[in-house]
N, C-alpha and C positions, 0 to 999 in steps of 0.2 A: 657635488663635483662630478658625480657619475653622469648626471644629465648633460654635462658640458663636456664630456669625454676626457675628463681629467682625474678620474678615480685613482689612478696609479702615478700620477704626475705631480700632486702636490702635498705638502704636509700642513696640517692646519693645527695650531696649538690654541686652545681656548682657556681663558683664565678670567677671573672675576675680582672686582674690587668694589667697596662701598662707596668711594669717592675717589676722584682724581683731581680735586680742586676745582671742579667745574660742575658741582651738583645741580646748580640752577640750569644748566644747559643739558641735562640728561634726558634720556639715556645717552651715554658716551660710549663710543666704540673707537679703539685705536688699532690701526692696521699699519704695519711697518713704520711705526712712529708717527703716523698722521693721525690726528685727532678728528672724529666726525661727531657733531653735536646734534641732539635732537633726533636721534636715530629710532625709526619705526620700521616695521617689517619691510615696507616698500624701499625705504632708503637702504636697509641693509641689503636687499637684493641688489640694488644699483651698485653698492659698494663691492659686493662679490663678483658682479659681472664686469666691473672696471678692473678689480684686482686679478680676476681669474678669466680672461677672454676664452671664448669657446674654441676648442681645438678643432682644427681641420677646417 
């Protein structure tokens, strides 16, 4: 978040679960109720960039 100028702008809560009913589609990430399937590091970066656009 600091790289995007958002260090003091957002709160991020992380949690974990063994299964969300979509185990075959994992890893699963849920952001604001939206489910993302087959998440790898590059997909996670895309999710974060879309959710938290760069400030300024």
